[in-house]
FIFIKE-310674 format. One line per 10 residues: number of its first residue (from 1); their letters; for each residue z, y, x of N, C-alpha, C. Coordinates in steps of 0.02 Angstrom, whole numbers. Layout:
BEGIN
NUM) a) Z:Y:X:Z:Y:X:Z:Y:X  ...
end
This chain:
BEGIN
1) xxxxxxxxxx) 0:-59:42:0:0:0:0:61:44  -36:113:26:-38:175:64:-4:230:24  48:260:53:82:314:20:39:377:25  46:422:-22:0:479:-25:8:527:33  -47:559:51:-46:612:102:-21:676:69  -5:727:110:14:791:81:-43:822:40  -26:873:0:-77:909:-37:-130:935:11  -190:941:-12:-246:957:33:-237:1025:67  -200:1070:38:-193:1137:67:-131:1143:111  -97:1088:126:-39:1089:169:-54:1054:235
11) xxxxxxxxxx) -29:1084:287:-42:1050:349:-19:974:351  530:285:1097:583:244:1118:633:248:1155  731:179:1238:789:162:1278:783:198:1344  829:236:1355:828:273:1417:856:231:1474  815:214:1523:838:176:1581:812:212:1642  847:206:1699:823:239:1759:759:212:1786  738:153:1761:678:122:1788:619:125:1741  621:170:1692:564:175:1647:555:247:1625  491:268:1614:480:335:1589:494:338:1514  502:398:1488:507:405:1415:443:381:1384
21) xxxxxxxxxx) 447:347:1326:387:326:1291:350:387:1266  286:378:1250:247:434:1223:285:465:1165  295:530:1169:331:564:1115:406:561:1124  432:528:1177:504:522:1186:531:577:1230  592:599:1217:623:649:1258:698:638:1257  729:637:1316:801:631:1318:832:701:1321  888:709:1287:924:772:1290:992:761:1320  1025:813:1341:1089:807:1374:1144:838:1332  1140:828:1268:1191:855:1223:1242:801:1209  1304:810:1229:1355:760:1220:1382:758:1150
31) xxxxxxxxxx) 1415:702:1131:1444:695:1065:1496:749:1050  1496:773:990:1544:823:967:1588:791:913  1650:816:904:1696:785:857:1671:783:786  1629:831:766:1608:833:696:1549:787:681  1527:745:728:1467:706:719:1477:646:674  1421:610:665:1419:551:622:1453:492:655  1488:450:616:1519:389:641:1474:329:629  1469:287:680:1428:226:675:1469:168:701  1468:112:665:1502:51:686:1453:1:715  1471:-30:771:1428:-78:805:1467:-141:822
41) xxxxxxxxxx) 1432:-197:825:1461:-260:848:1423:-282:909  1457:-296:964:1425:-313:1027:1392:-382:1023  1328:-385:1040:1291:-448:1040:1297:-483:1107  1274:-546:1109:1283:-588:1168:1252:-559:1231  1194:-528:1225:1159:-503:1284:1199:-448:1320  1246:-415:1284:1283:-360:1314:1352:-381:1340  1366:-446:1338:1431:-470:1363:1438:-453:1437  1493:-421:1455:1505:-402:1524:1479:-334:1544  1442:-300:1500:1417:-233:1515:1474:-183:1511  1468:-129:1549:1512:-72:1540:1496:-38:1473
51) xxxxxxxxxx) 1547:-13:1440:1536:17:1375:1492:79:1380  1498:119:1434:1457:179:1439:1384:161:1451  1370:107:1489:1301:85:1500:1271:60:1434  1311:23:1396:1287:-4:1333:1269:52:1284  1311:102:1279:1298:156:1232:1238:198:1254  1229:204:1319:1170:241:1344:1106:207:1323  1106:140:1324:1047:103:1302:1035:112:1227  1089:113:1188:1082:118:1115:1065:188:1091  1090:239:1126:1082:308:1104:1047:348:1158  981:338:1167:945:369:1222:939:444:1218
61) xxxxxxxxxx) 956:474:1161:955:547:1157:1016:579:1190  1062:538:1216:1122:563:1248:1126:537:1319  1145:579:1366:1153:558:1435:1216:515:1442  1218:477:1497:1278:436:1509:1339:481:1518  1330:538:1552:1387:584:1563:1415:609:1496  1370:625:1449:1392:650:1384:1430:595:1346  1406:533:1350:1440:479:1316:1506:462:1350  1509:469:1416:1573:459:1451:1624:510:1428  1602:573:1418:1648:623:1393:1674:605:1323  1629:578:1283:1649:558:1215:1700:501:1217
71) xxxxxxxxxx) 1690:454:1264:1737:398:1271:1806:424:1292  1807:466:1344:1869:492:1370:1907:534:1318  1869:570:1276:1901:613:1225:1920:575:1162  1908:509:1161:1931:468:1105:1882:462:1048  1819:483:1057:1770:479:1003:1732:412:1004  1750:368:1050:1725:299:1051:1786:254:1058  1793:206:1012:1849:158:1016:1821:88:1011  1854:41:1045:1834:-29:1044:1891:-69:1014  1877:-105:961:1927:-145:925:1988:-102:906  1973:-39:889:2025:6:865:2065:41:920
81) xxxxxxxxxx) 2047:28:983:2084:56:1039:2041:104:1080  2071:158:1104:2035:201:1151:2028:164:1217  1973:179:1252:1957:141:1313:1930:188:1366  1920:161:1426:1888:198:1480:1814:182:1481  1773:226:1510:1700:213:1513:1683:148:1550  1726:126:1596:1712:66:1635:1733:1:1600  1761:6:1541:1784:-53:1504:1726:-102:1494  1736:-165:1511:1685:-216:1503:1687:-245:1433  1628:-253:1404:1624:-276:1335:1624:-352:1331  1645:-377:1273:1644:-448:1258:1604:-458:1193
91) xxxxxxxxxx) 1576:-517:1185:1538:-532:1125:1583:-521:1064  1554:-489:1013:1587:-475:949:1640:-420:953  1646:-385:1010:1687:-325:1010:1661:-277:957  1706:-242:924:1688:-192:874:1694:-122:905  1638:-86:905:1637:-18:933:1626:32:877  1668:83:874:1658:138:828:1642:200:869  1583:230:855:1557:285:894:1550:346:849  1569:404:874:1559:466:837:1502:504:870  1445:506:836:1386:540:862:1388:614:845  1353:655:885:1355:727:874:1307:749:820
101) xxxxxxxxxx) 1318:809:796:1267:845:758:1228:885:809  1205:944:791:1166:984:838:1098:953:848  1077:941:912:1010:916:926:998:848:896  1053:811:881:1045:745:851:1046:748:774  1046:809:746:1048:814:674:985:784:643  989:769:580:935:734:546:869:774:552  817:738:568:752:771:577:725:794:509  681:842:510:652:869:449:602:820:420  612:797:358:565:751:327:497:784:317  444:745:324:376:770:314:338:720:270
111) xxxxxxxxxx) 302:747:221:263:706:175:197:687:208  201:638:252:142:613:288:123:544:260  59:527:262:39:462:234:65:405:277  88:352:244:110:291:278:74:231:247  48:188:290:17:126:267:71:72:269  101:58:210:157:11:206:129:-60:195  144:-104:243:122:-174:237:170:-216:196  235:-197:199:286:-236:163:349:-194:159  387:-202:105:453:-171:101:498:-209:53  562:-211:68:613:-236:23:677:-197:37
121) xxxxxxxxxx) 734:-222:14:797:-184:22:822:-183:94  794:-226:137:819:-232:205:772:-201:257  707:-212:249:659:-191:300:598:-158:269  564:-119:310:499:-91:293:453:-107:352  391:-127:338:342:-141:390:284:-93:380  268:-56:433:217:-3:430:160:-19:476  99:-3:455:40:-5:499:32:65:527  59:76:588:58:143:617:-12:163:637  -30:224:621:-96:250:641:-96:270:714  -153:261:747:-161:286:815:-153:362:815
131) xxxxxxxxxx) -121:388:866:-110:460:871:-45:484:842  -9:441:806:55:460:776:111:442:825  149:493:845:207:482:888:262:450:845  300:403:874:351:368:835:410:413:819  435:451:868:492:494:855:484:560:893  519:613:873:510:678:904:529:679:978  498:724:1016:516:733:1086:456:753:1127  468:773:1189:416:791:1237:366:839:1206  390:889:1170:347:940:1142:317:922:1075  329:862:1049:304:842:984:362:838:935
141) xxxxxxxxxx) 366:885:889:423:889:843:402:882:770  338:872:758:315:862:689:260:810:689  244:785:630:192:735:624:211:667:649  276:653:655:299:589:683:311:537:629  311:474:651:328:419:606:399:429:579  445:450:622:514:460:601:519:511:544  481:566:549:482:617:497:454:590:431  401:549:436:371:519:376:419:470:344  452:430:384:501:381:358:558:417:323  581:472:354:636:511:326:618:538:257
151) xxxxxxxxxx) 554:555:247:531:582:182:526:526:130  498:470:148:480:419:98:538:371:82  590:368:125:644:321:112:712:356:117  754:346:66:818:380:62:867:355:116  869:289:126:918:261:171:883:222:226  900:238:289:874:203:347:931:196:397  925:148:442:978:139:491:982:199:538  1041:210:567:1050:265:614:1075:240:682  1071:175:694:1096:146:756:1062:176:817  997:189:813:960:215:870:964:291:876
161) xxxxxxxxxx) 1003:323:832:1008:396:833:968:426:776  987:487:757:956:517:699:884:539:711  862:542:773:792:557:787:749:495:780  780:437:769:744:374:764:766:335:702  763:365:643:790:332:583:755:265:570  793:211:572:767:145:555:725:113:609  710:147:663:661:122:711:693:72:758  669:10:756:696:-45:795:659:-52:861  593:-43:860:552:-49:920:499:5:917  460:12:971:414:68:975:343:45:991
171) xxxxxxxxxx) 297:90:976:228:83:998:209:150:1031  166:147:1082:142:208:1112:105:250:1060  101:314:1073:67:360:1026:-2:335:1006  -41:314:1054:-111:295:1039:-121:221:1028  -67:183:1021:-72:113:1001:-59:108:926  -104:77:890:-97:70:818:-65:3:801  -45:-6:738:-25:-72:714:45:-79:688  68:-142:686:129:-161:651:191:-136:686  234:-101:648:299:-81:673:350:-92:617  408:-118:636:459:-137:588:515:-86:586
181) xxxxxxxxxx) 541:-73:526:593:-22:515:652:-54:478  713:-39:501:773:-66:468:802:-15:420  826:-38:363:849:8:312:925:19:314  962:-19:353:1033:-3:364:1054:-29:432  1114:-9:453:1136:-24:521:1147:-98:534  1172:-134:484:1183:-205:493:1117:-242:503  1067:-225:462:1001:-255:470:971:-236:538  980:-174:558:954:-151:622:980:-195:679  1045:-208:679:1075:-249:732:1049:-321:729  1041:-348:669:1017:-417:662:945:-424:687
191) xxxxxxxxxx) 903:-374:671:834:-376:695:831:-363:770  871:-316:794:873:-303:866:893:-365:905  938:-404:877:959:-466:910:900:-514:917  856:-516:866:797:-560:872:751:-535:928  743:-469:934:703:-442:989:735:-458:1056  801:-450:1061:836:-463:1123:830:-537:1143  835:-582:1094:830:-654:1107:758:-678:1113  711:-632:1104:639:-646:1110:615:-700:1062  644:-699:1002:621:-744:950:569:-710:905  562:-644:912:509:-608:877:443:-623:912
201) xxxxxxxxxx) 393:-641:874:327:-656:902:280:-597:888  251:-571:942:207:-513:935:138:-531:963  87:-510:927:18:-521:951:-20:-455:945  -52:-437:1000:-93:-377:1002:-166:-396:1010  -210:-351:989:-282:-357:1003:-301:-301:1051  -342:-318:1100:-364:-268:1149:-437:-281:1166  -474:-227:1177:-542:-232:1204:-539:-210:1276  -561:-254:1321:-555:-241:1392:-623:-240:1426  -626:-206:1482:-687:-204:1523:-683:-261:1573  -732:-306:1572:-732:-363:1616:-708:-426:1580
211) xxxxxxxxxx) -713:-483:1614:-692:-548:1586:-641:-578:1633  -582:-598:1609:-533:-630:1653:-561:-695:1683  -536:-714:1741:-558:-776:1773:-542:-837:1730  -484:-836:1697:-462:-891:1654:-467:-870:1581  -484:-918:1539:-489:-902:1467:-421:-887:1436  -368:-916:1465:-300:-902:1442:-253:-913:1501  -198:-875:1503:-152:-881:1559:-90:-838:1546  -38:-851:1586:21:-809:1587:14:-759:1644  34:-697:1631:41:-647:1684:116:-634:1691  143:-648:1750:214:-638:1762:222:-594:1824
221) xxxxxxxxxx) 246:-533:1815:255:-486:1870:321:-449:1861  336:-405:1908:388:-355:1898:353:-287:1891  382:-243:1852:353:-176:1843:408:-124:1855  386:-65:1874:432:-9:1884:394:55:1873  429:110:1875:396:176:1868:350:186:1928  291:214:1913:241:227:1966:271:273:2018  254:261:2081:284:300:2136:260:372:2137  202:387:2108:176:455:2110:169:488:2042  159:448:1990:149:476:1923:204:449:1877  253:491:1861:312:468:1824:297:443:1754
231) xxxxxxxxxx) 240:464:1726:223:442:1658:195:372:1657  178:345:1715:147:279:1720:196:226:1744  179:164:1731:213:106:1759:165:72:1807  193:29:1850:151:-7:1898:182:-75:1913  140:-122:1934:165:-187:1959:196:-176:2027  254:-207:2039:289:-197:2102:327:-260:2122  358:-258:2179:398:-315:2203:463:-319:2164  492:-379:2158:557:-385:2125:611:-346:2162  664:-330:2127:720:-296:2158:724:-223:2139  779:-192:2157:788:-121:2142:788:-110:2067
241) xxxxxxxxxx) 748:-62:2046:745:-44:1975:686:-77:1939  655:-126:1971:600:-160:1937:627:-207:1884  583:-225:1837:603:-272:1784:546:-322:1773  564:-383:1759:514:-435:1750:475:-422:1686  410:-433:1689:366:-425:1631:321:-486:1625  318:-516:1566:280:-577:1555:235:-570:1495  171:-584:1503:121:-581:1449:79:-644:1450  66:-672:1391:17:-726:1384:-46:-695:1354  -103:-712:1382:-165:-685:1353:-214:-742:1337  -259:-727:1292:-313:-774:1274:-376:-734:1260
251) xxxxxxxxxx) -431:-755:1287:-495:-723:1273:-520:-748:1206  -530:-702:1159:-554:-721:1093:-630:-719:1088  -661:-673:1126:-733:-664:1118:-761:-631:1181  -816:-659:1206:-853:-628:1262:-904:-579:1233  -906:-519:1261:-949:-466:1233:-988:-433:1290  -1032:-472:1321:-1068:-446:1378:-1020:-437:1436  -1013:-376:1461:-965:-364:1515:-897:-343:1490  -883:-356:1426:-819:-339:1395:-791:-401:1360  -729:-396:1337:-698:-452:1302:-648:-427:1250  -643:-464:1196:-590:-454:1147:-534:-502:1164
261) xxxxxxxxxx) -473:-476:1172:-417:-515:1196:-361:-519:1143  -326:-576:1142:-262:-582:1106:-208:-580:1160  -160:-534:1152:-107:-525:1201:-40:-538:1168  0:-580:1200:66:-597:1173:119:-578:1224  152:-521:1216:205:-501:1263:269:-542:1252  294:-572:1305:357:-609:1301:416:-564:1320  401:-508:1352:451:-456:1365:424:-391:1336  465:-341:1332:444:-279:1299:449:-218:1345  418:-222:1403:422:-167:1450:375:-110:1431  393:-50:1452:350:8:1439:280:-3:1467
271) xxxxxxxxxx) 229:6:1425:158:2:1443:140:-67:1473  179:-118:1457:170:-183:1488:99:-210:1482  71:-210:1423:5:-240:1413:-48:-199:1449  -42:-134:1448:-91:-92:1482:-89:-103:1557  -29:-109:1585:-21:-121:1656:-46:-191:1675  -31:-241:1635:-51:-309:1651:-126:-318:1647  -158:-288:1598:-230:-294:1594:-264:-260:1654  -238:-204:1674:-265:-172:1734:-252:-214:1796  -194:-246:1798:-174:-286:1856:-221:-345:1869  -246:-376:1816:-291:-434:1825:-365:-413:1827
281) xxxxxxxxxx) -377:-348:1830:-446:-323:1838:-486:-316:1775  -452:-317:1718:-487:-307:1654:-450:-253:1614  -457:-190:1634:-420:-137:1601:-442:-126:1529  -396:-103:1488:-412:-87:1419:-457:-25:1418  -510:-28:1378:-557:27:1377:-525:90:1348  -548:147:1372:-527:214:1348:-453:226:1359  -423:191:1408:-353:204:1424:-349:261:1474  -341:320:1447:-342:381:1486:-291:380:1544  -231:355:1530:-178:357:1580:-190:309:1638  -216:250:1623:-222:198:1674:-292:191:1704
291) xxxxxxxxxx) -342:217:1671:-410:212:1699:-443:280:1709  -415:332:1678:-446:398:1682:-504:406:1634  -518:355:1595:-574:357:1548:-551:390:1483  -575:450:1469:-551:488:1411:-582:465:1346  -639:430:1350:-671:405:1289:-718:348:1307  -731:305:1259:-779:251:1267:-839:267:1223  -897:274:1254:-958:296:1219:-1008:239:1215  -1058:248:1173:-1112:198:1167:-1148:188:1234  -1153:241:1274:-1188:235:1338:-1149:192:1388  -1085:177:1374:-1047:131:1416:-1068:59:1403
301) xxxxxxxxxx) -1102:47:1348:-1125:-20:1331:-1196:-31:1356  -1237:20:1349:-1306:15:1370:-1339:83:1363  -1403:89:1381:-1438:154:1377:-1434:183:1307  -1424:249:1305:-1419:284:1240:-1447:354:1249  -1485:375:1201:-1511:444:1201:-1452:492:1188  -1457:554:1214:-1402:602:1205:-1381:609:1132  -1429:609:1086:-1411:619:1016:-1376:558:985  -1383:499:1016:-1351:439:989:-1291:416:1031  -1276:454:1084:-1222:434:1129:-1155:457:1100  -1136:425:1045:-1075:445:1010:-1013:414:1042
311) xxxxxxxxxx) -956:444:1029:-892:417:1052:-870:362:1004  -855:303:1031:-832:247:990:-755:244:989  -724:254:1047:-651:254:1052:-629:315:1092  -579:350:1067:-552:407:1104:-479:396:1121  -458:333:1120:-390:314:1139:-393:241:1161  -340:217:1194:-342:148:1219:-353:99:1162  -397:50:1174:-415:1:1122:-362:-54:1119  -303:-34:1094:-246:-80:1090:-215:-74:1021  -204:-132:988:-181:-133:919:-129:-188:910  -71:-169:883:-19:-219:868:-39:-256:805
321) xxxxxxxxxx) -68:-315:814:-103:-350:761:-56:-390:716  -7:-423:746:35:-469:706:107:-468:733  155:-473:686:226:-477:703:258:-531:660  294:-577:692:326:-631:655:401:-630:671  442:-629:618:515:-629:626:546:-674:573  611:-684:579:650:-713:525:682:-656:487  676:-657:421:704:-603:381:778:-597:396  803:-536:411:873:-529:432:924:-547:379  905:-550:316:951:-567:263:940:-639:239  879:-656:221:865:-722:193:856:-776:247
331) xxxxxxxxxx) 837:-756:308:823:-804:360:754:-835:355  716:-814:305:649:-841:295:601:-817:350  558:-863:374:507:-845:423:455:-801:389  440:-743:419:393:-697:390:344:-673:443  283:-660:422:231:-638:468:193:-579:436  183:-527:475:149:-467:451:89:-454:496  34:-435:464:-28:-425:501:-61:-360:479  -86:-322:528:-121:-259:514:-194:-267:536  -241:-254:491:-312:-261:510:-331:-212:565  -384:-229:601:-408:-184:654:-425:-116:624
341) xxxxxxxxxx) -406:-62:656:-424:5:631:-498:19:639  -524:68:604:-597:81:604:-626:93:674  -591:129:718:-621:143:784:-629:80:825  -580:35:822:-587:-28:859:-640:-73:828  -644:-72:761:-693:-114:728:-764:-91:743  -776:-25:743:-843:-1:758:-861:-13:831  -812:-12:875:-825:-28:946:-843:-101:954  -806:-144:920:-822:-216:921:-892:-229:894  -909:-197:838:-975:-206:808:-1030:-185:857  -1019:-129:892:-1069:-105:940:-1076:-153:999
351) xxxxxxxx) -1020:-179:1023:-1021:-226:1079:-1054:-292:1058  -1040:-316:998:-1071:-378:974:-1146:-370:966  -1166:-313:940:-1237:-300:931:-1274:-298:998  -1244:-265:1047:-1275:-261:1114:-1277:-330:1147  -1223:-369:1138:-1221:-436:1168:-1273:-481:1136  -1284:-474:1070:-1334:-515:1036:-1404:-498:1060  -1417:-435:1073:-1483:-414:1096:-1499:-441:1165  -1446:-449:1205:-1458:-476:1273:-1473:-550:1271
end
């Protein structure tokens, strides 16, 4: 179902080893006493973590120093007791956090169109359009998925902060496709646990330049922030601030000197699929950040007259095609699929036509 657009006359986790996601911005505003209270239960993956490190991961709009001040001032309690920032967490610890108002105040709702694939009392599944930033930041404060969600749904989880209402995971600005939204904090934590345990199955579609040596394979590397360009990630040696990244790929279709790929990320690192495709020598077409290619034109497929040399893709040809989870309330296995968007479909059609002529 597609929710209506405005009237015609009206206009992601902060870690030291990763850049902010497209549209993401960290702020240094610490918690204030008048802020919102949120209750959390510590999951297995966070056992043994320092409480300040854990909260920094959960609330990326706040610096670790700001959260440490909140802990010391008593605005964070564990199992009903005040604690130190260095306190180590245990599974099922209960944390009560008082979040600030100010920069973390509720974002302004905007009546933007949303392509809703599924919704019930617990979750909403959206087919995000390419070009839509997931949440405000880095100079983008309107036209976001978060603002649209705030308008169309009365209640959404606030675990990730008020700039990210209901948002459990992220997609880059120019990546289209399936994204899941939680409608309350308990559901958010249950779904997040599935992501952490890697039981969520994700499949992407990508159009790449070149053909991989193998029809299917695992790519297992470590990635870190690029040494010269902070907005990029790169494959690097293990150790330090690097993190392991694992992707399974399968070639779905040969298209002359191009290929349609199915990509299954087993980890969720920033720009993982884009970096991995470049790493094996088959970069995603029109990936401005990783290839410098600002657009994919008909002349990239074969000879074209100036008047017919139209732009087929003006963003990376990457689409979150399918997401499979267990429903956080019923436990039922569910699968959501978003059809290829028009720009990717027209590019595929052009590539198929050229390949058939050859």
